[in-house]
Backbone bond lengths (Angstrom), bond angles and torsions (degrees), N, CA, C in turn:
res aa  C-N    CA-C-N  psi(-1)  N-CA   C-N-CA  omega(-1)  CA-C   N-CA-C  phi
1 M - - - 1.359 - - 1.452 113.58 -
2 I 1.196 122.87 131.98 1.377 126.69 -179.85 1.715 111.82 -110.93
3 A 1.155 115.53 122.94 1.513 123.95 -179.27 1.528 110.92 -116.86
4 D 1.378 118.83 101.55 1.312 117.12 -177.15 1.655 105.04 -156.44
5 D 1.238 114.67 149.51 1.596 115.48 -175.42 1.542 108.72 -96.09
6 D 1.259 121.81 3.80 1.415 129.51 178.13 1.592 111.82 -94.94
7 P 1.395 115.27 101.08 1.497 108.23 -175.31 1.425 118.37 -66.09
8 G 1.302 119.52 -18.82 1.479 123.78 173.83 1.523 111.92 -64.13
9 I 1.350 116.53 -40.62 1.448 122.24 -179.54 1.514 107.48 -77.47
10 L 1.287 121.23 -38.36 1.407 119.06 174.98 1.570 113.05 -55.04
11 D 1.334 110.05 -55.46 1.501 117.24 178.64 1.465 114.22 -52.89
12 A 1.317 113.70 -55.81 1.463 121.38 -178.65 1.586 114.64 -53.54
13 V 1.271 112.84 -53.85 1.462 119.54 -175.28 1.485 110.74 -70.26
14 E 1.432 118.18 -36.52 1.484 120.47 -179.82 1.541 110.48 -67.63
15 A 1.430 116.06 -37.70 1.386 124.09 178.12 1.610 112.72 -61.71
16 M 1.394 109.24 -47.86 1.411 113.45 -178.19 1.530 113.39 -68.07
17 L 1.290 115.35 -40.77 1.503 120.73 177.19 1.432 113.78 -61.24
18 E 1.366 116.34 -44.36 1.512 116.81 178.84 1.564 109.83 -71.59
19 F 1.251 113.58 -26.10 1.576 111.36 179.24 1.594 104.76 -71.61
20 G 1.360 115.16 -27.80 1.482 115.65 -178.38 1.549 108.50 -85.55
21 G 1.307 119.62 5.96 1.371 117.89 174.41 1.464 119.77 101.52
22 Y 1.387 113.26 1.95 1.543 117.56 -173.39 1.539 103.98 -93.17
23 E 1.336 107.29 154.75 1.571 119.74 174.52 1.532 98.24 -90.81
24 V 1.333 116.17 124.08 1.413 121.95 -179.76 1.496 118.20 -121.55
25 S 1.235 122.99 133.49 1.441 125.49 172.99 1.715 107.39 -120.77
26 S 1.260 118.58 151.63 1.271 116.47 178.62 1.480 116.55 -139.45
27 T 1.338 122.52 157.19 1.562 121.74 174.51 1.500 106.89 -147.76
28 S 1.323 112.74 152.32 1.534 114.24 179.07 1.581 105.31 -97.67
29 N 1.345 118.43 7.66 1.510 117.30 -179.50 1.649 102.21 -124.27
30 G 1.258 121.58 118.23 1.449 119.19 178.77 1.582 112.14 -68.70
31 A 1.352 117.86 -22.54 1.437 125.26 -178.61 1.587 107.20 -61.76
32 T 1.381 114.40 -23.58 1.562 114.86 178.63 1.465 111.66 -59.80
33 V 1.175 118.66 -38.00 1.633 121.50 176.39 1.448 109.48 -54.39
34 L 1.292 115.97 -46.54 1.436 122.06 -177.65 1.518 111.74 -63.13
35 E 1.274 115.69 -28.01 1.522 116.48 -176.98 1.456 107.85 -85.79
36 M 1.322 127.40 -9.38 1.389 127.24 -176.07 1.571 107.35 -68.97
37 Q 1.459 115.08 138.38 1.522 113.75 -178.58 1.526 107.19 -98.72
38 D 1.320 119.69 -28.41 1.513 126.26 175.66 1.490 110.32 -153.26
39 H 1.310 114.98 -170.91 1.436 118.31 -178.59 1.580 116.89 59.06
40 F 1.335 112.98 37.80 1.450 122.43 -179.52 1.386 109.89 -55.09
41 P 1.346 122.88 154.58 1.503 121.41 168.25 1.502 109.71 -71.75
42 D 1.359 114.36 156.72 1.489 127.26 168.15 1.458 114.74 -61.22
43 L 1.371 114.59 -28.08 1.386 121.45 -173.16 1.696 111.37 -160.75
44 L 1.183 121.88 135.61 1.502 122.30 -172.85 1.610 104.50 -118.38
45 L 1.282 113.97 120.05 1.541 120.92 168.54 1.489 105.83 -96.62
46 L 1.346 115.71 116.39 1.528 118.18 -164.64 1.486 110.62 -125.46
47 D 1.221 125.76 119.52 1.397 129.88 175.19 1.553 108.87 -67.14
48 I 1.312 118.71 143.31 1.488 122.19 177.54 1.458 114.71 -70.90
49 W 1.527 109.07 -51.43 1.449 119.71 -174.83 1.666 110.59 -100.73
50 M 1.190 114.73 103.52 1.527 119.90 174.16 1.504 110.89 -124.01
51 S 1.366 118.12 144.34 1.370 115.43 177.18 1.552 116.89 -63.00
52 G 1.337 112.33 120.30 1.350 122.26 176.74 1.569 110.76 86.76
53 T 1.334 120.32 -0.60 1.470 122.97 177.25 1.480 110.63 -142.27
54 D 1.309 117.01 137.78 1.528 118.79 167.38 1.498 105.43 -102.16
55 G 1.368 113.08 123.92 1.414 121.64 -178.89 1.541 116.56 -60.33
56 R 1.351 114.03 -24.55 1.409 120.74 172.57 1.555 114.84 -61.80
57 D 1.327 112.05 -43.70 1.486 117.60 177.87 1.455 109.00 -69.60
58 V 1.238 123.38 -36.67 1.446 124.87 174.68 1.504 110.69 -62.26
59 C 1.378 118.49 -47.24 1.426 124.89 179.30 1.538 108.52 -55.34
60 K 1.348 116.85 -55.25 1.462 122.44 -179.91 1.493 115.15 -49.46
61 K 1.378 110.70 -51.95 1.558 117.43 172.74 1.519 117.34 -51.30
62 L 1.264 111.41 -51.09 1.429 118.40 178.50 1.611 114.28 -61.57
63 K 1.406 114.25 -40.18 1.386 114.64 -179.48 1.559 110.44 -79.42
64 E 1.342 120.59 -6.43 1.440 120.94 177.81 1.598 110.18 -95.12
65 Q 1.195 116.55 -13.12 1.657 123.32 175.14 1.475 108.25 -89.61
66 E 1.400 102.79 134.59 1.572 111.41 178.70 1.627 111.91 -60.73
67 N 1.227 117.16 -35.32 1.367 116.80 -173.68 1.607 114.42 -85.45
68 T 1.209 114.53 -1.28 1.617 117.65 170.66 1.541 112.95 -135.43
69 R 1.229 112.12 13.69 1.553 117.71 -176.48 1.651 106.89 -61.71
70 N 1.288 116.64 -39.35 1.442 116.64 -176.55 1.375 118.32 -96.13
71 M 1.328 114.21 3.15 1.492 118.75 179.08 1.623 109.50 -68.09
72 P 1.247 122.71 119.84 1.480 123.57 175.14 1.456 117.56 -56.49
73 I 1.224 118.33 128.02 1.416 124.28 179.97 1.592 112.56 -118.59
74 I 1.317 119.24 118.79 1.383 119.36 177.34 1.646 106.67 -109.22
75 M 1.235 115.86 116.47 1.525 117.07 -173.95 1.526 102.93 -93.42
76 I 1.329 112.62 150.60 1.459 125.39 177.53 1.469 117.19 -125.07
77 S 1.261 125.48 142.97 1.468 127.03 171.70 1.431 111.93 -161.80
78 A 1.325 113.53 159.77 1.384 120.27 177.53 1.566 113.01 -77.61
79 S 1.258 114.77 -9.77 1.577 125.02 -170.97 1.511 106.25 -109.68
80 T 1.195 115.20 115.70 1.566 118.98 174.80 1.587 110.07 -65.09
81 E 1.419 113.34 -27.06 1.452 121.29 -174.80 1.435 111.28 -60.72
82 L 1.456 116.05 -23.66 1.553 118.23 -171.10 1.579 102.00 -91.38
83 E 1.286 128.69 0.77 1.507 118.94 -177.61 1.469 110.54 -66.60
84 K 1.282 120.94 -30.24 1.618 119.88 176.45 1.430 108.72 -67.30
85 S 1.326 121.51 -47.08 1.393 122.80 179.97 1.520 111.23 -61.47
86 A 1.350 116.30 -40.79 1.579 115.97 178.38 1.556 114.59 -62.79
87 K 1.324 110.44 -34.58 1.526 113.15 178.07 1.497 108.88 -72.90
88 E 1.237 117.62 -37.95 1.584 122.21 177.91 1.498 111.44 -65.47
89 A 1.377 112.89 -24.75 1.518 115.51 173.61 1.500 114.30 -81.28
90 G 1.349 117.65 -2.11 1.391 119.30 -177.78 1.553 115.24 103.92
91 A 1.381 116.01 -0.91 1.535 108.18 -177.84 1.538 112.53 -71.17
92 D 1.379 111.06 142.00 1.412 121.21 -173.92 1.720 111.70 -70.13
93 D 1.434 110.11 -27.67 1.433 111.00 177.70 1.643 101.43 -162.14
94 F 1.343 110.12 175.35 1.522 120.03 -176.01 1.445 111.67 -142.53
95 L 1.375 115.57 141.04 1.384 120.77 179.18 1.573 105.28 -130.08
96 E 1.318 117.42 139.41 1.559 123.75 175.95 1.418 106.40 -94.84
97 K 1.374 115.24 134.68 1.448 123.46 171.49 1.451 112.92 -80.63
98 P 1.313 122.81 143.15 1.494 121.96 -9.44 1.504 107.29 -73.89
99 F 1.398 110.96 143.42 1.582 114.31 178.95 1.546 108.61 -111.28
100 D 1.289 110.26 157.56 1.496 117.15 174.70 1.437 114.30 -78.12
101 M 1.342 114.62 124.61 1.411 116.10 -177.80 1.495 119.76 -59.39
102 E 1.348 113.88 -29.25 1.461 116.53 172.23 1.541 113.80 -60.01
103 E 1.409 112.53 -37.82 1.438 119.84 -176.20 1.550 106.03 -73.88
104 L 1.271 124.31 -35.44 1.443 124.88 176.65 1.523 108.83 -66.87
105 L 1.291 116.13 -46.25 1.583 119.06 176.57 1.442 110.38 -53.88
106 T 1.324 115.61 -45.21 1.479 118.78 179.23 1.387 121.46 -59.64
107 K 1.368 108.20 -38.79 1.468 118.21 179.41 1.528 108.96 -72.19
108 I 1.262 124.06 -46.11 1.336 131.56 170.74 1.491 123.47 -49.52
109 E 1.416 110.20 -42.02 1.449 125.75 176.49 1.583 102.17 -67.85
110 Y 1.352 118.47 -48.05 1.350 113.79 -176.38 1.533 116.45 -63.52
111 F 1.331 118.68 -43.39 1.462 119.03 -179.74 1.464 110.54 -71.26
112 L 1.304 124.01 -29.49 1.411 122.43 -177.74 1.666 107.04 -75.89
113 S 1.247 115.93 -22.53 1.406 114.25 -175.49 1.644 114.58 -94.46
114 K 1.252 110.67 3.07 1.532 121.50 174.82 1.529 111.35 -73.37
Protein backbone atom coordinates (compact mmCIF):
# COMPACT_ATOMS: atom_id res chain seq x y z
CA MET A 1 0.00 0.00 0.00
CA ILE A 2 1.15 3.52 -0.81
CA ALA A 3 0.01 6.49 1.30
CA ASP A 4 1.02 9.83 -0.22
CA ASP A 5 -0.90 13.02 -0.96
CA ASP A 6 1.01 13.63 -4.22
CA PRO A 7 -1.08 12.13 -7.06
CA GLY A 8 1.99 12.01 -9.31
CA ILE A 9 3.90 9.84 -6.87
CA LEU A 10 0.87 7.62 -6.24
CA ASP A 11 0.35 7.02 -9.96
CA ALA A 12 4.02 6.48 -10.82
CA VAL A 13 4.84 4.15 -7.92
CA GLU A 14 1.59 2.23 -8.26
CA ALA A 15 2.19 1.67 -11.99
CA MET A 16 5.80 0.61 -11.43
CA LEU A 17 4.92 -1.83 -8.65
CA GLU A 18 2.02 -3.33 -10.59
CA PHE A 19 4.35 -3.76 -13.57
CA GLY A 20 6.69 -5.59 -11.18
CA GLY A 21 3.91 -8.01 -10.28
CA TYR A 22 2.79 -6.51 -6.98
CA GLU A 23 -0.83 -6.00 -5.98
CA VAL A 24 -0.99 -2.34 -5.00
CA SER A 25 -3.53 -0.17 -3.25
CA SER A 26 -3.10 3.53 -2.58
CA THR A 27 -4.54 6.34 -0.53
CA SER A 28 -3.91 10.05 -0.26
CA ASN A 29 -4.63 9.94 3.48
CA GLY A 30 -2.36 7.97 5.80
CA ALA A 31 -5.07 7.74 8.45
CA THR A 32 -6.94 5.39 6.09
CA VAL A 33 -4.55 2.63 7.14
CA LEU A 34 -5.46 3.17 10.80
CA GLU A 35 -9.14 2.73 9.97
CA MET A 36 -8.62 -0.70 8.39
CA GLN A 37 -9.99 -3.55 10.50
CA ASP A 38 -8.32 -6.40 8.65
CA HIS A 39 -6.64 -7.18 5.33
CA PHE A 40 -3.69 -5.00 6.17
CA PRO A 41 -1.06 -4.58 3.45
CA ASP A 42 2.09 -6.69 3.48
CA LEU A 43 4.11 -3.46 3.37
CA LEU A 44 3.33 0.25 3.66
CA LEU A 45 5.10 3.02 1.75
CA LEU A 46 4.19 6.06 3.85
CA ASP A 47 4.82 9.74 3.17
CA ILE A 48 5.83 11.77 6.23
CA TRP A 49 4.07 15.02 5.27
CA MET A 50 0.49 14.59 4.07
CA SER A 51 -2.27 17.15 4.26
CA GLY A 52 -4.03 16.65 7.58
CA THR A 53 -1.86 13.70 8.63
CA ASP A 54 1.67 13.30 9.90
CA GLY A 55 2.97 9.97 8.65
CA ARG A 56 5.13 9.62 11.75
CA ASP A 57 1.99 9.59 13.93
CA VAL A 58 0.44 6.95 11.68
CA CYS A 59 3.62 4.88 11.86
CA LYS A 60 3.78 5.08 15.67
CA LYS A 61 0.16 3.96 16.00
CA LEU A 62 0.63 1.06 13.59
CA LYS A 63 3.76 -0.10 15.41
CA GLU A 64 1.91 0.04 18.76
CA GLN A 65 -0.95 -2.22 17.59
CA GLU A 66 -0.53 -5.97 17.87
CA ASN A 67 -2.02 -6.75 14.45
CA THR A 68 0.16 -4.23 12.55
CA ARG A 69 3.33 -4.18 14.66
CA ASN A 70 5.30 -6.38 12.25
CA MET A 71 4.11 -4.75 9.03
CA PRO A 72 7.17 -3.23 7.31
CA ILE A 73 6.86 0.54 6.88
CA ILE A 74 9.10 2.48 4.52
CA MET A 75 8.69 6.20 5.09
CA ILE A 76 9.38 8.73 2.33
CA SER A 77 10.02 12.45 2.40
CA ALA A 78 11.58 15.20 0.36
CA SER A 79 13.66 16.13 3.40
CA THR A 80 16.62 13.99 4.50
CA GLU A 81 16.45 15.79 7.84
CA LEU A 82 13.35 13.75 8.68
CA GLU A 83 15.02 10.34 8.41
CA LYS A 84 15.92 10.29 12.13
CA SER A 85 12.38 11.16 13.22
CA ALA A 86 10.98 8.55 10.82
CA LYS A 87 13.15 5.87 12.44
CA GLU A 88 12.19 7.14 15.91
CA ALA A 89 8.52 6.72 14.91
CA GLY A 90 9.24 3.06 14.19
CA ALA A 91 9.79 3.11 10.42
CA ASP A 92 11.70 0.11 9.16
CA ASP A 93 13.39 2.16 6.44
CA PHE A 94 13.46 5.61 4.80
CA LEU A 95 13.71 6.93 1.26
CA GLU A 96 14.30 10.52 0.21
CA LYS A 97 12.16 11.96 -2.60
CA PRO A 98 12.78 11.82 -5.45
CA PHE A 99 13.86 8.23 -5.02
CA ASP A 100 15.25 5.73 -7.46
CA MET A 101 12.64 3.11 -8.37
CA GLU A 102 15.24 0.34 -8.38
CA GLU A 103 16.21 1.24 -4.82
CA LEU A 104 12.54 1.18 -3.80
CA LEU A 105 12.02 -2.23 -5.44
CA THR A 106 15.13 -3.60 -3.72
CA LYS A 107 13.87 -2.43 -0.32
CA ILE A 108 10.39 -3.85 -0.94
CA GLU A 109 11.81 -7.21 -2.02
CA TYR A 110 14.01 -7.28 1.08
CA PHE A 111 11.15 -6.64 3.53
CA LEU A 112 8.71 -8.98 1.81
CA SER A 113 11.25 -11.81 1.84
CA LYS A 114 11.79 -11.58 5.63
